[in-house]
C-alpha positions as CSV (number, residue, x, y, z in Angstrom):
1,M,-15.2,44.5,-3.8
2,S,-15.2,41.8,-6.4
3,Y,-13.2,38.6,-5.8
4,Q,-11.8,36.4,-8.6
5,R,-12.0,32.8,-7.3
6,H,-9.5,30.4,-8.9
7,G,-7.7,27.2,-7.9
8,L,-8.0,23.5,-7.9
9,A,-9.6,21.2,-5.3
10,I,-8.3,17.7,-5.0
11,G,-10.1,14.8,-3.4
12,I,-10.8,11.1,-3.3
13,D,-14.5,10.1,-4.0
14,R,-16.1,6.8,-3.6
15,I,-19.1,5.8,-5.7
16,D,-20.4,2.4,-4.9
17,D,-17.2,0.3,-4.7
18,H,-15.1,2.5,-7.0
19,F,-12.6,5.1,-5.8
20,F,-11.6,8.1,-8.0
21,L,-9.2,10.9,-7.6
22,T,-11.1,14.0,-8.2
23,F,-10.0,17.4,-9.4
24,K,-12.3,20.5,-9.5
25,A,-10.9,23.5,-11.3
26,Q,-12.3,27.0,-10.8
27,G,-11.6,30.3,-12.6
28,K,-8.4,31.0,-14.5
29,L,-5.5,28.9,-13.1
30,T,-2.2,30.7,-12.3
31,H,1.4,29.7,-11.8
32,A,0.9,30.4,-8.1
33,D,-2.0,27.9,-8.1
34,Y,0.3,25.3,-9.4
35,E,3.0,26.1,-6.9
36,T,0.4,25.3,-4.2
37,I,-1.4,22.3,-5.8
38,T,1.6,20.4,-7.3
39,P,2.9,19.2,-3.9
40,M,-0.7,18.2,-3.0
41,I,-1.1,16.2,-6.3
42,D,2.3,14.6,-5.7
43,S,1.2,13.6,-2.2
44,A,-2.3,12.4,-3.2
45,L,-0.8,10.2,-6.0
46,G,1.9,8.9,-3.6
47,Q,-0.8,7.7,-1.2
48,V,-2.7,5.7,-3.9
49,K,-2.1,2.0,-3.5
50,Q,-3.4,1.0,-6.9
51,P,-0.9,0.9,-9.8
52,K,-3.2,2.9,-12.0
53,V,-5.5,5.7,-11.0
54,K,-8.9,6.7,-12.4
55,A,-9.6,10.4,-12.1
56,L,-12.5,12.7,-12.7
57,F,-11.6,16.3,-13.7
58,D,-14.4,18.7,-13.3
59,G,-13.8,21.7,-15.5
60,T,-17.3,23.1,-15.5
61,E,-16.1,26.3,-13.6
62,L,-12.7,26.4,-15.4
63,E,-12.0,29.6,-17.4
64,G,-8.5,28.6,-18.6
65,W,-4.9,29.0,-17.7
66,E,-2.4,31.8,-17.7
67,A,0.5,31.0,-20.0
68,R,2.9,30.0,-17.3
69,A,0.2,27.9,-15.6
70,A,-0.4,26.0,-18.9
71,W,3.3,25.1,-18.9
72,D,3.0,24.0,-15.2
73,D,0.1,21.8,-16.2
74,F,2.1,20.3,-19.1
75,K,5.0,19.5,-16.7
76,L,2.6,17.9,-14.2
77,G,1.2,15.7,-17.0
78,L,4.6,14.5,-18.0
79,K,5.5,13.7,-14.4
80,H,2.4,11.8,-13.5
81,G,1.0,10.8,-16.9
82,S,2.0,7.1,-16.6
83,E,0.1,6.8,-13.3
84,F,-3.4,7.3,-14.8
85,E,-5.5,4.5,-16.2
86,K,-8.5,6.8,-17.2
87,I,-9.3,10.5,-16.8
88,A,-12.8,11.6,-17.5
89,F,-12.8,15.4,-18.3
90,Y,-16.3,16.7,-17.4
91,G,-16.8,20.1,-19.0
92,N,-19.1,22.5,-20.7
93,K,-17.0,24.5,-23.2
94,N,-15.9,23.6,-26.7
95,W,-12.2,24.5,-26.0
96,Q,-12.2,21.9,-23.2
97,K,-12.8,19.1,-25.7
98,L,-9.5,20.1,-27.4
99,S,-7.7,20.3,-24.1
100,A,-8.7,16.7,-23.4
101,K,-7.4,15.6,-26.8
102,L,-4.1,17.4,-26.3
103,G,-3.8,15.9,-22.8
104,S,-4.1,12.4,-24.3
105,W,-0.7,13.0,-25.9
106,F,1.0,13.2,-22.5
107,I,-1.0,10.6,-20.5
108,S,-0.4,6.9,-21.0
109,G,-4.0,6.1,-20.0
110,E,-7.2,7.1,-21.7
111,I,-8.7,10.6,-21.5
112,K,-12.2,11.2,-22.7
113,Y,-14.3,14.4,-22.6
114,F,-17.9,14.4,-21.4
115,D,-20.6,17.0,-21.0
116,S,-22.6,14.7,-18.7
117,L,-21.3,13.9,-15.2
118,D,-23.3,10.6,-15.2
119,E,-21.8,9.5,-18.5
120,A,-18.3,10.4,-17.2
121,L,-18.8,8.4,-14.0
122,D,-20.2,5.4,-16.0
123,W,-17.2,5.4,-18.2
124,L,-14.8,5.5,-15.3
125,R,-16.7,2.6,-13.7
126,D,-16.5,0.6,-17.0
127,R,-20.2,0.7,-17.7
């Protein structure tokens, strides 16, 4: 039997003295994925004491979104967009660069695409 893994893992990482909210997407995200992860994102952002959050989005295993899931992602961006200072989108596909640019329309902070994890982390750490 073949399994199709998909979803989004959320965490808080610490590198040196810097904390980042991390998102790791896998597979093709569905509406059901967003029904599960939206409350987790709401809770994670509710626990952050800083007024603005820096985040690393790892899309290296992301294959895309179903249409309804893309709408869910848009709504989530509108709801929490003002809470982000910087989002580093780490990816490996050309369409992901466009996704990062489109996301910048709905996020008050900066979004920048990287194909290097080290460069993404340096940018988040203001290096």
